[in-house]
N, C-alpha and C positions, 0 to 999 in steps of 0.2 A: 472409715475416718482415721486420719493420722493422729496418734497421741501427741500431746505437747509436753515437752520436758523443760521445766523452768528452773533457772539457776539464779541465785542472788549472791553477789560478791560481798564479803564481810571483811572489815579490817580487824587486825588483832585487838582483842578487848572489846570489840563491838558485840552487839546482841547477835548470837549465832543460832538461836532457836528458829528453825525454818518455819515459814508460813505453810499453810496447807498447800500441798502440791509443789513445793519448792525444795530444791536441793541447795544447801549453802556451799559456797566455795570460799574457804577462809584463808586469807593471805597469811602465810607463815605456817599453816598446817597442810592444806590441800595444795597450795602453790607457794613455792619458795623462789624468790628472785634475788640473786646476788648482784644488785646493781653496781656495787663497788667493783666487781670484776670487770664489767663493761667500761666503767669509768677509768680504771687503771689502764685498760687496754687502749682506749682512745685518749687518755690523758686529759679528760675533761669531765666536769661534773654534769650529771643528768639534770635537765630541767624537770619541773613538775609534769609538764606535758609529755616529755619523753619517757618518764618513769611510768606514767599512766598508760602509755602506749605499750610498754614492755609488759605491764600487768595484763592489759587487755589481750595481748597475744597468748599469754599463758592461760588465761581464763577460757578463751575459745578452745585451746588445745585440751584443757581439762574437761570441758563439756563434751567435746568430740569423743574423747577416750572413755568417758563415764557412761554414755548412753549407748547400749548395745543395739545394733541393728536387728530387727526381727524380719528375717528374709521372707518368711511366710506372708508378711504384710507389705512387701515391697522394699525397695532400696531406701527411699527418702524418709528422713525423720524431721520433726519440727522441734527446733531448739530455741528457747528464749533466754536471754541473759539480761539481768538488771545489774548495772555496775555504777557505783558511786564515783564521781570525779569532781574536780575542783570547779570546772566551768561546764556544766551539763548542756547549756544551750549551744555552745560551740561544738561539742562532741555530737550532739543529736543532729546538727547540720551535716555531719559526715556519715551518719548511720546508714542512709540509703545506699551510698556507694559501697560501704563495708558489707552490707547484706547481699548486694548483687554479686560482689566478689566472692563471698563465702558460698553462695548457692552455685555459682559457676564452678568453683573449685571442688565442692564436696557432693553436689547433687541433693543437698538437704535444704529445708526451709529455715532461715535464720531471722530472728528479730532481736536486735540489741537496743536496749533502752538505757540512757545515761541519766542518773539522778544526782542531786547535790550530795556531796560528801560531808559527813558529820565529824569525822575524826581524821587526824593526820595518818598517812601511811608510815611515817617514821623513817624517811629516807634521807634526812638532812645530814650532810657530812662536810668536811672541810674541802676547800678548793684544792684541785690538783693541777699539776703543770700542764700546759698545752702540749699537743702532740708535736708541734714544730712544723717547719716548712717542708714541702715535698709534694710529689704527685702520687696520691693514694688511689687504689681501687680496692673494692671489697669482693672477695671470692668465697661463696659458700663452699666449704671443703669437707667432703665426706670420706676422703681417702679412697674414693673410687677412681677409675681410670679417667673419667671425663674431667674431674676437678684437678687431678694430677696433670693431665695434658694441658689444660688451660693455664695452670700456674707455670708450667714450663714454657708455653708459647708467649706468655707475658714478657719473658726475658728478651724476646725479639723486638719489643716495642721501642720505637725511637724515643729518646729522652728518658726512658727508664721509669716505670711505675713501681711503687712500693706496694706489694699486695698485703692486704689484711685478710687473713684466712679465718673464716668462721667455721668452727667444728661443732659436732654434737657434744653434749655435756660429758665431761671426763674429769674424774677426781684430780688428775695430774695436770689439767689445763684450766685452772681456775681464773686465768687472766693475770697479766703482769706487764711490767714495763720493759722486760728484757727482749732483745731481738732473738729470733730463731734463725738458724742458718742452714741452707741446703748443702748437699755434698759438694756442689760447685762453688760454694762461698756466697751465693746469693742470699741476701737478708730479707726477712719478711716478719710481719707481726702475726700473732696467732692467739685466739681465745676461743673458749667453748661457749655455747649458748648458756648464759648464766641463769638457768631456770630449771627447776625440777617439779614434777607433777606427781602427786600421790593419788592413785586411783584404786579401784578394787583389784583383787587378785586376777581377774579376768577382764582386762580392759578391751574396748572395741578394737579389733586388730586392723581394720582398714585405715584408720588414722589419716584421713585425707588432709587434715590441717597441719600436718607435720611441716610441709613445705611453707605454709603460711607463717608458722612460728619461726622457721629458719630465716625466711626472707624479710620478715619484719625486723628481726635483730640485725640482719645485714643492712637494712635500710637505716636503722638507728645508728649503726656504726659508721655508715657512709655519711650521714648527716653530721655526726659529732666530729669526724675526721675531715670534713669538707672534701670527701673523696670525689673523684671524677664520676664514678658510677659504680653500680653493683654488676659484676660480671657473672652471668649464669652460664656455667660450663657445659651443660648437657648438649650432647650431639642431637641431630635432628630426629633420628629414630626414637631416642628416649624421650625427647621433649614433645614430639607430635604423635608418634606411633600409638601410645596408649589411648589417646582420644579418638583415633580412627578405628582401632581394634579393641573395643572394651571386652572385659571378661564376663561372659554370661549375661546376667541381668543387672550387673553393676553399672553405675553411672560412669561415664568416661573419666579416665584418670588424667589430670591436668597439673600435676605437681610442678613441672618445669615449663609449662605451656606459656608462650609469649602473651596470650590473651590474659592469663592470670597476672603476670608481672606488670602488664600495662595497666590493669585495673588497680593493682596494688600500688604502683607508682602514683596513680591519681589520688588514691586514698591517703598515702603518706604525705603527699604534697599538701593536701587539705589540713592534715593534722599538724604537720611540722612547719607549715608556712613557707616551704621551699621545696621545689621538685626533687624527687629522688629518681635517678635514671637507671633503668635496668637494660643491660645489653646482652644479646645472645649471639656471640661471634661464631659459634659452631652450629647454628641452627640449620644451615643448609648443607652440612657435611654428615656423612655416615660416620659411625665409630671407626670403621676401617680407614676412611679418608683422613680422620684425625690422627690415627696411628701412623699412617704413611707420612703425614706432614711432620710428626715428631721424628720419624726415621730420617726423613730428608734433611731436617735441621740438626740432626745428631743430638736429640734431646730425650732419648729413650731411657737413659739410665734411671732405674728405679721403677719402671712401669710394671714389671712382673710382681712387685710387692703390693700393688693396689688391689682393691677388693671390688668385685662386681656382683657377688652372690648375696641376696637378701636373706637367705635361710639361716636359722639359728645355729650357731656354731656348736651348741651342746648336742644337736641332733645330727649335724653334718660336719664331720671331721674325719681325718685319716689317722685312726688310732690315737686320738687326742691331740693331733697336730692340726693346725688351721688348714682348711681346704675349701675350695669352691665345690658346690655339688656337681656342676658341669652339665646339668640338664634343664635347669629353669630357663626362662626367657632371657634373664640377664646374663647367665653363663653362655648360652648359645650365641647371643649377640657378641659377647666378648670373643668367643672362639672363632666365629666367622670373621670378625674384624682382624684378628691375628692372622688367620689364614689368608685374607685378602692382602695383608701387609707382608706376607712371607716371613712371619715371626714365629719363633718357637717359645714355649713356656716350659718351666721345669716339670718333670714327670709327676711330681706329687702335687700339682696345682689342683687337680680335679678328682673327686671321689669316684664318680662314674666317668672314667677317663677314656674308655675304649669305644670310640664311635663306629668302629668297624663291626662290633658285635651285633648279632641278630636280635638279641633280647636285652632289656635293661639290666637284668640280673647278671648277664654275661659281660656287661660293660663296666662293672665295678672294679676298682683298683685291686690288683692281686694281693696287696698287702693288707687289705681291709677285711675285718671279720664281721662287718655290719651286714645285716640281712636287708635285701631290697623289699620294701613294703608297698602296699597298694597306694598309699599316699604319694610315694615317690613316683609311681607310674602316672598318677594324675598330674603331678607337677611337670613331669617330662612331656606328657601329651600336650599339656597347655603350652609349654615352651615351644615345642615344634609347631603347633597350630598358630601361635601368635606370629612367629617368624614367617610362616607360609602365608597367612592371611594378609599381613602387611605387604608382602611381595605381590599378591594378587591385585592390590589397589593401583599398582603401577600401570595397569592396562585399562583403568577406568576412565571414562570421559570426564572432562572438566565440569560438565553440567550435572554430573551425578550429585544427588543431594548431600551425601557425606563429604565429598570433595569440596563442593561449593560452600558448605557450612564451615568446613575446616579453613578454607581460604578466608572467609569472612571473619572468623575468630582471630586469625593470625594477623591479617593485614593491619598495619599501623600507618607509618609514614609512607611506605611504598604502595604502589597501586595493586589492585586485586589481580590484574593481568600478570604483573611481575611476580607476585606471590604464588599464583597458580603455576607459572613456569618453573619457579624454584622448587615448589612442592613436587611437581611431576618428575623433575630431574632427580630429586632426593629419593623418591619411591623407586625409580628405575635403577638407581645405584644400589639401593637396598636389595632389590630383586636380583640383580646381577651377582652381588656378593653372596647372597643366601644360596642361589642356585649353584654357583661355583663351589661353595663350601659343601653342600650336601652331595653334589655329584662326585666329589673327591672320594666319597666312601662307598659308592656303588649302590645298586638296587637292593642288596641284602642287608644293608645297615639298618638299625632300628629307627634312625631318623628319617629314612625313606619309606617306612611302612605307613599305612594309613593311620595306624595307632601304634603306640609303644606298648610292648608286652613285657611281662616279667621274664 
């Protein structure tokens, strides 16, 4: 039987003594929301409903990070949240859509109950100036290659869109009214997610609700700025691949999956009273095809400064200088995309840089003094296998259960036949790029071994 973890949201000054079996989430202590940063950013005051939505996103992230998965008992957890709001009946009418979205995203069982709020959250402030006229789009911006590429490609749009870039929390990006400027003079607005979560010293590392938190705030920003849409920049391999090739016994990863954003758009529409549109302009392109498009349009300036490696920079660096590991799935996808686009990166980009080496230890940068460990080997093995497994799906028939389920989850306005054709083309393009990449290094390269060795 799956254990149930129950959280109760408490306002500052409210009674915080937890009931039996409950964990309190105290606003201002466990969860800090700088609503003023978002307001400054969009030049508009948050309504009560928008502020409660921001809190809800943070509370869900807090619960997700607090409850550690017990892998010996399976992947799924059961998480219940009790949250006070101003109009609980209206929120509870949206709860089923929210719970289905969270289960699809995380693989867990969620139950969210809204109750009447007894005290004010304390978010009243003076009115601020409106954002002004213009055509705005919101782009979640991770400083990764995909978000960089999409921001560059927006410059080609007829009529000119002003991008609002949402970034992860950063002390230097608290939100403000000043314009930021790219090297080519293009102006954009930028703000960090105005929320911080305080958890234990060892929070749950899978953190599947991170994309939910990011996209909820992107949706709020789009709503406040009356933006055309939220642009999800992820390429097709990154958006769909992790749901086709899950890792071990994990639930499929769907952080940038169009099925998630479609469900999220439905939920936000119910909460905010107006639809929030999510678009996936690069969904049917590989990362290599996106890079080639940048190259064709002469928009590559700055791409080598983007980040594709998720590993901790305290563990993976080149003698204390920032570096990609070069062997995880994210790095191998980036490297194969660069190869497909005939692009070179600086020699200090990757820690394990030499893909011609026969062992992983032999692949490490000659200037590094770091020892290659067993965990590095596991990550490299996983990276190679993920790329290879996704390539194998290019030869699968459309009626295969995994393929047909993927098509069903993705299909929205377009027909399932069109979605299937697009998916098959994407998978074939991935297979071609991956095979060309690994064949470039020959049969003795460690990436062409059945397993990567030290």
